[in-house]
N, C-alpha and C positions, 0 to 999 in steps of 0.2 A: 368315096363313099368308103372309108375304112369300115371294117368287121372287127368283133374280138369273140372269137369261137365261144369262150373262155368265159366271157359276159351271159350268152347268146344262152349257153347250154345249163350254166352256173341257172340264171333265170327263168329256164322252163322248167327245170327241176324242182325247185321254190314253187314255181306252180301250180305244176301237179299233186307237189304234196301238200301244199296248200287248199289246193282242194277238193283233192280228197280226205284231208281232214273235214272241211267244211260241208262235204258227201256227206260224211262219217256220222258227224254231231246231228243231222237233220234227223236222225231215226230214235235221239231223246227227245224230250221237251225243254224247248228251248227258253219258252218265259219273258219274260221282258228284264229292261235295262234293272227297274228298280228290286222285282224276284227274277233273279236267274234259275234254272234250269239248270241240269248236266250237260244240257249240249250247248249251251248259251256260248260259253268262256271256248271251248274248242271251235262251233262257230265263226267268232269273231274273229281268234287268231288267225285259222284257218283262210277267213277271207283277208285280213291283211298282210298273209304270207302270200297267196296268190298276188296280190296286190303287189309285193316289193317283188316279187318275181316277176313279172309282167312287164315293169318298168324297167331292170335292170335290163332283159331279156331286150326290149323298145333303144334301150341306151346302146346296148351292143352290137346293135344292127344299125342306130344312128351315126352314133361318133366315138365307136369303140376303137382299140387298139388291138391290131393283130401282133398275135406273141406266142412262143411256146407253152405247151399244159403243165408243162414239169410233173415231178414223182408224183403218185399219190402217197400221202400219210397212212400208209396201213399202221401204224400204231396207233394214231388216233382216232380213226376209223373203225379201228376195231372194240377200242375203249371204250371208245365214248357208244356206241349200238351196245357192247356188252350194259354197259351203266342199265341205260334206261330199258333192255329187256329183263334186268337185272328187278328192278324197282318196279315195272310191271307185274313183275310174275311176287314178288318177296313182298308189297306194299300193306296188305291185307294179315299177313300169316306173320312178319316180322314186326312187325308196328310201322310208323310212319319215323320216327327218329332213326332207326338202325338200319332201313330199306335206303334212308336219304344219305344216310352218312356212308353209307359203304357203294352207294350210287356215285358220291359226289367225289370221292376218292378214287372211285377210277375216274373218271371223267376229268377229273385233273392232273389226276399222272399220264395223259395224251400228250401230253407238251414236255417234252424232253427239258427245257428251256427253263421249266418251275420247280424249283428248289423245294426241301421238303417244308420246312415254315410258308410256303406256297402255298403249296398242297394240304398243309392244316388249316389254313388263314381261309380259302376256297371253301373245304371242307365244311368247316363251321359257319361261315357266313350266308354257304345254302343253304344247311339244314335250318340256323335261324327263322330265315328270309322263307323258307316252306313252309316250317309251322306256323309262325306271325301270317303269314298269306292265306294257308289253304286250311291251318286249326283255330288261329284266332279272329280273322279277316270273315273267311267264307263258310265258316262254321262247318267244314267237313266233319263226318263222321268215321273220320279214319285214324284206333285206336294209335297212342304213344310207341306202345308198346304192344307187338300182336301174344295170337296165344300162342304162336310157336316157341316163346321167349318167356311168359309167363305160363304158361304151362296151364 
């Protein structure tokens, strides 16, 4: 039986992160499908990520192909981490619009293959989608422009 260390490690990492988010989400009111509380979405996504991670790990144990793990893309790791942290720290103060624009710009620069047009399209698309989902669809009370800008 062939095993894939990459798939096993990736699956376990996904499962651990998913479980952490799901457990953390239980600290908030979960609600129901039709009346979602603040913990509902992270609980569902964390659970899905944990299941996906478990599936990847099992497939890696069962029928994976062993190969070298390869180089860690540090540029991508750093830029995506900084983007997520930046958004988390500034979303309320800057507002959803500028925080999303900067976070999307940082994350889209993680790939060396993405050109300027691609970066701009990704940023515009993620920003528009975020506003549609969180402000229009879920009616979250995040200001589009925060106090740090509007004063």
